[in-house]
C-alpha positions in Angstrom: 143.8 192.2 246.2 141.8 195.4 247.6 142.8 197.8 250.3 140.5 199.4 253.3 140.6 203.0 252.8 142.7 205.1 255.5 140.8 207.2 257.1 142.8 210.2 259.5 141.6 212.6 262.2 142.7 215.5 261.5 143.3 217.7 264.6 145.1 221.4 264.3 148.4 221.6 266.6 149.0 224.5 268.7 152.8 224.8 267.9 152.7 224.6 263.7 151.7 227.5 262.4 150.7 226.0 259.0 147.8 223.8 259.3 148.8 222.2 255.6 152.1 221.4 257.4 150.5 220.0 260.5 147.9 217.4 258.1 150.9 216.4 255.9 153.1 215.4 259.4 150.1 213.1 260.1 149.5 211.7 256.9 150.8 208.4 255.3 152.8 207.7 253.2 151.2 205.8 250.6 152.8 203.9 247.8 150.8 203.1 244.8 150.5 199.6 243.9 151.0 198.2 240.7 148.1 198.3 237.7 147.7 195.8 235.5 146.6 196.6 232.1 144.5 193.5 231.1 144.2 194.3 227.8 148.2 194.6 227.1 149.2 192.5 229.6 151.2 195.8 230.8 152.3 196.7 234.8 153.1 200.0 235.7 154.4 201.7 237.9 152.7 204.8 240.1 154.4 206.2 242.5 153.2 209.2 244.8 156.0 211.9 245.3 158.8 211.7 248.2 160.5 214.6 248.6 160.4 215.9 252.8 158.5 219.2 251.1 155.5 216.3 251.1 152.3 219.3 250.4 154.8 221.9 249.6 155.9 219.3 246.6 152.2 218.6 245.8 151.2 222.2 245.2 154.4 223.6 243.3 156.9 221.0 242.6 156.8 219.4 239.1 156.1 215.4 238.9 158.1 213.2 237.8 157.4 212.6 234.6 156.9 208.4 235.6 154.1 209.7 237.5 153.2 211.7 234.9 152.9 209.3 232.2 151.4 206.6 234.2 148.5 208.9 235.3 147.3 210.0 232.2 147.9 205.9 230.7 145.5 204.7 233.6 143.0 207.5 232.9 143.7 208.0 237.0 144.3 212.0 236.5 144.4 214.1 233.3 145.9 217.6 233.7 147.1 220.3 235.8 146.4 219.8 239.4 142.6 221.7 240.7 142.8 224.1 243.4 139.8 224.6 246.0 137.3 228.0 245.4 137.7 228.6 248.7 140.9 228.2 249.7 142.6 228.2 246.9 144.8 224.9 248.1 145.6 222.4 246.5 142.5 219.1 246.7 145.3 216.5 247.9 142.3 215.4 250.3 139.3 212.9 249.8 136.4 213.5 252.1 134.2 209.9 252.5 131.8 211.9 254.0 131.2 214.1 251.0 132.1 212.1 248.4 134.4 214.2 246.9 138.1 216.3 247.1 138.7 218.5 249.1 142.7 220.4 250.7 143.5 220.6 254.3 141.9 223.1 255.5 138.2 222.7 254.3 139.5 219.4 256.5 140.3 221.1 259.1 138.3 224.2 259.9 135.8 224.2 257.0 132.9 222.3 255.9 134.4 218.8 255.9 135.7 219.1 259.5 134.9 216.3 261.6 134.3 214.3 258.4 135.9 210.8 257.6 138.7 211.8 255.6 141.5 210.2 253.8 144.5 211.3 251.7 144.3 211.6 247.8 147.0 209.2 247.1 145.5 206.5 249.9 142.3 207.0 248.0 143.7 206.5 244.7 145.5 203.8 245.5 142.2 202.0 246.7 140.7 202.9 243.7 143.3 201.9 242.0 143.7 198.3 243.7 139.4 197.8 243.4 140.1 198.5 239.4 142.3 195.6 239.7 140.5 193.2 241.3 137.4 194.1 238.9 140.0 193.3 236.1 141.3 190.5 237.5 137.6 189.1 237.9 136.2 190.4 234.2 139.4 188.8 232.9 138.3 185.3 234.7 135.2 185.1 233.7 135.9 186.1 230.3 138.1 182.5 230.7 135.5 180.7 231.9 134.0 182.5 229.5 136.1 181.3 226.6 136.2 177.9 227.8 132.6 177.0 227.8 132.3 178.2 224.3 135.6 175.9 223.2 134.8 173.3 225.2 131.7 173.0 226.7 129.9 174.2 224.0 131.5 172.3 221.2 131.6 169.1 223.1 127.5 169.8 223.7 127.2 170.2 219.5 128.6 167.0 219.0 126.9 165.1 221.3 123.8 166.7 220.5 124.6 165.7 216.6 125.4 162.1 217.9 122.0 162.3 219.7 119.9 163.5 217.0 121.5 160.5 214.5 121.2 158.2 217.0 117.2 160.0 217.4 116.7 159.5 213.7 118.5 156.3 213.3 115.7 155.2 215.4 112.4 156.6 214.3 113.6 155.4 211.0 114.1 151.9 212.4 111.1 151.9 213.7 108.7 153.2 211.3 110.4 150.7 208.8 109.7 147.9 211.6 105.7 149.2 211.5 105.5 149.7 208.0 106.8 146.1 207.1 104.8 144.4 209.1 102.1 146.7 207.9 102.3 145.4 204.4 103.0 142.0 205.5 99.3 142.2 207.5 98.2 144.0 204.6 99.4 141.4 202.3 97.5 138.8 204.2 94.1 140.3 204.8 93.9 140.9 201.0 94.9 137.5 200.1 92.4 135.9 203.1 89.4 138.2 201.7 90.3 137.4 198.4 90.4 133.8 199.1 86.9 134.5 201.1 85.2 136.3 198.0 86.3 133.6 195.8 85.0 131.2 198.0 80.8 133.0 198.8 81.5 133.7 194.8 81.8 129.3 194.4 79.1 128.9 196.2 77.1 131.5 194.5 77.6 129.7 191.5 77.0 126.4 192.7 74.0 127.9 194.4 72.8 129.5 190.8 73.1 126.2 188.9 71.2 124.2 190.9 68.4 126.6 191.5 68.8 127.2 187.7 68.4 123.5 186.9 65.7 123.0 189.6 64.0 125.8 188.1 63.8 124.7 184.7 62.8 121.8 186.2 59.8 123.1 188.0 58.8 124.5 184.5 59.1 122.1 182.8 56.8 119.8 185.2 54.2 121.9 185.7 54.2 122.7 182.3 53.1 118.9 181.9 50.8 119.0 184.6 48.6 121.7 182.9 48.8 120.3 179.6 47.7 117.5 181.5 44.8 118.9 183.4 44.0 121.2 179.7 44.0 118.4 177.5 43.2 115.0 178.9 40.2 114.1 178.8 37.8 113.0 182.0 37.8 109.1 182.0 42.0 108.9 181.1 42.5 111.8 183.6 40.9 109.6 186.3 43.4 106.3 184.6 46.4 109.0 185.3 46.7 110.0 188.8 49.4 107.4 189.0 52.0 109.5 186.8 50.2 113.2 187.6 51.1 112.1 191.2 54.8 111.3 190.7 55.2 114.5 188.4 53.6 116.2 192.0 56.3 114.5 193.7 59.0 115.0 191.5 58.2 119.0 191.9 58.0 118.8 195.3 61.5 117.5 195.5 62.5 119.8 194.1 62.8 122.4 198.0 62.5 125.6 199.2 65.4 127.4 198.7 66.5 129.5 201.6 69.9 132.4 202.5 72.4 131.1 204.4 75.8 132.2 206.0 77.5 130.8 203.4 76.9 132.7 201.4 77.7 135.7 202.9 81.6 137.2 203.1 82.8 136.1 206.6 84.0 139.6 208.2 86.1 137.9 210.0 88.2 137.8 207.5 89.5 141.2 207.5 89.8 141.3 210.8 93.4 142.2 212.8 94.5 143.1 216.2 97.5 144.7 214.3 95.9 147.0 212.2 93.1 147.1 214.2 95.8 147.9 217.5 97.0 150.7 214.7 94.0 152.2 214.1 92.8 152.7 217.4 96.4 154.1 218.1 96.2 156.5 214.9 92.2 157.5 216.1 93.3 158.3 219.8 96.9 159.7 219.5 97.3 161.6 216.3 97.2 164.6 215.1 93.8 164.3 214.7 92.7 162.7 217.9 89.0 162.5 218.5 86.8 163.3 221.5 83.6 164.2 223.2 84.2 167.4 225.3 81.0 168.4 226.1 80.0 165.0 227.3 78.1 164.8 230.6 75.7 162.6 232.6 71.9 163.4 232.2 70.2 164.8 235.6 67.2 163.3 234.6 68.4 159.5 234.1 70.1 158.9 237.0 69.3 156.6 239.4 68.2 157.3 243.4 71.2 155.2 244.5 73.6 157.8 243.0 74.4 161.2 243.2 76.1 163.7 240.6 78.1 166.6 241.1 77.4 170.0 240.2 79.3 169.8 237.1 77.8 167.0 236.1 80.7 164.7 235.6 81.1 162.5 238.8 78.7 159.5 239.5 78.8 158.5 243.3 77.0 155.7 245.4 75.1 156.1 248.4 75.1 153.5 250.7 72.4 154.9 252.4 68.9 155.9 250.2 68.1 158.9 250.7 64.5 160.0 252.1 63.5 162.5 250.0 63.4 160.7 245.8 64.3 162.5 243.3 60.9 163.7 241.5 59.2 161.2 239.1 60.6 161.2 235.6 59.8 158.5 233.3 63.6 158.7 231.9 64.9 158.0 235.5 66.3 155.2 236.4 64.3 153.4 239.7 66.0 150.3 240.9 69.7 150.1 239.2 72.6 152.0 240.3 72.7 153.7 236.5 72.9 156.8 234.6 73.0 158.0 230.8 75.2 160.5 229.0 73.6 163.6 227.6 75.4 163.1 224.0 73.9 160.9 221.5 76.1 159.7 218.5 74.3 158.1 215.6 77.9 159.4 212.7 81.4 160.2 213.0 84.1 158.9 215.2 83.5 159.7 219.4 85.9 159.2 222.4 86.3 159.5 226.0 87.7 158.5 229.0 86.1 157.8 232.5 88.2 157.7 235.5 87.3 154.6 237.6 90.3 154.4 240.0 88.4 154.9 243.2 85.9 152.7 242.5 86.3 148.8 242.9 82.2 147.9 241.5 80.7 149.6 238.2 80.4 149.7 234.3 81.1 151.7 231.2 79.6 151.3 228.6 76.9 152.4 225.6 73.1 151.2 225.0 70.3 152.8 223.1 67.8 155.2 224.1 65.0 153.4 224.3 66.5 150.9 226.8 64.5 149.9 230.0 64.5 152.5 232.6 62.1 151.2 235.5 61.8 147.4 237.1 64.7 145.7 238.7 64.2 142.8 235.6 67.3 142.4 232.6 65.5 144.7 230.7 67.4 148.2 232.8 70.6 145.9 233.5 73.4 147.3 231.5 74.7 144.4 230.2 72.1 142.0 230.4 69.8 142.5 227.1 70.6 143.1 223.8 70.8 147.2 224.0 73.8 147.9 226.1 77.2 146.8 226.0 79.3 147.2 229.1 83.0 146.7 230.6 82.2 145.5 234.3 84.4 145.3 236.8 83.4 143.9 240.3 85.6 142.3 243.0 88.7 142.2 240.8 86.9 140.8 237.8 87.1 142.7 234.8 84.6 141.2 232.3 82.0 142.6 228.9 78.6 142.1 228.9 76.2 142.0 226.2 72.4 140.4 226.2 73.5 138.6 229.4 76.7 137.0 227.9 79.8 137.4 229.8 83.1 137.2 228.0 86.2 137.5 230.8 89.1 140.0 230.2 92.2 139.1 231.0 93.8 142.6 232.7 97.6 142.7 233.2 97.1 145.4 236.3 94.6 147.4 237.6 93.1 150.5 235.1 93.0 153.8 236.7 90.9 155.2 233.7 89.1 153.4 231.5 88.7 154.9 227.5 85.8 154.6 225.0 86.0 154.9 221.2 83.5 154.5 219.3 83.7 155.0 215.5 80.2 154.9 214.0 81.1 154.5 210.0 83.0 150.8 210.9 80.1 149.9 213.2 83.2 149.3 216.3 83.1 150.2 219.5 86.4 149.6 221.3 87.6 149.9 225.3 91.1 150.8 225.9 93.4 151.7 228.5 94.7 155.7 227.8 98.0 155.7 230.2 99.4 152.8 227.9 97.5 152.4 225.1 96.3 148.8 225.9 92.9 147.7 224.1 90.9 145.7 226.5 88.6 144.9 224.3 86.8 145.0 220.7 83.5 144.8 219.6 81.8 144.9 215.9 78.5 144.8 215.2 75.2 146.5 213.8 74.2 149.2 215.5 70.6 149.9 214.9 69.6 153.8 216.6 72.2 155.8 218.2 74.0 155.2 221.2 74.3 156.7 224.3 76.8 156.6 227.1 75.9 154.5 229.9 77.4 153.6 234.0 76.8 152.0 236.7 78.5 152.2 239.6 78.1 150.4 243.5 81.6 151.6 245.2 82.8 155.0 245.3 82.7 157.4 242.3 83.5 157.4 238.6 83.7 160.9 236.2 83.7 161.8 232.8 87.0 163.4 231.8 87.9 165.9 229.5 
């Protein structure tokens, strides 16, 4: 609806005695358009003066009531027409160059001579049309906003409520299923522990009764032998050798007591994959997840076959042994491509993650600080002695090694990262895959000394992640 501004070139005519008449004779007679008042929806018609007097009507003629009313209501004009201070003529032209109202004299011979000027009525019409466009755009925007509020947001709210209800139901269902499974597992384990306790208690009672009876028999036999020794005359003692031999044989038949595994509670009675998985998940992913942010490799232990990054977190295998070997250090491995961590762990719970995605041959685990560092024997080889526990990967094969014993591991996929969880109170070492939380292997046994991170690599590199 926008109307372009009409620019008029003002030229003084030699035949006209009055410049005002020459200017008005060349101006366009523009009828103002209908203006929509959006607030009330009323359309008011604003018309320009149409009498032949043109300029004279503009200066001295009275405006029509309709025009006066529309001007006042529209807010474009208010009050009487202003006069040019310099020429005392009506300001019925608009200078686009200086953006101000001028009279015809200013446009022809005055300060705005040569500027782009427009009849005031034309300018008013253009401004009104621009306002109409703006108001219509605002009205359309208001309608879109109202539609967005009434339709989109309302639908989103209903959708939100439905999605939230489904999410709550899902959480409750999953927690309920987990709680039910955990309660059943708890009941099963408690019953198993109770049965094992009764079995051991029965064994202890049986052993107690047997050895108490044996003790009484042995004491009685000893008392008889002591009586024979102290009260029997020599001649009779010599003839009682057979009786004495029988009593000695009877005493020897009692045997020696010995402790057996039957007298101990089987630790496997409380072992549960479900419970261990839930416990590990709670420790690793729960709000109080444990970590070892200060864990790095100890530069003193790094084998000459490996290089250590500046941040002490990445081990890289060297295909060619460097010419200049590192200085001798009793803590350094000199033959196997091993390195140990800098943090000693003997209490609490610790977890860390090693990036192994680039390596095709590596070992990750823990060991005692007393592990042998020198030589090519199994004493310094990770997993081949009683002082180290490692998960090994070589040629696509994953295994757990301890004391030279290999436990093959069946992995669904090749892990890019391997996590380790050491819980000292329960004496548990657990290997897991951080990306999916799957437990790869779990070891429970008595650790008699502080443990260190132990790693080996013979292909590319591995990195401790924080």
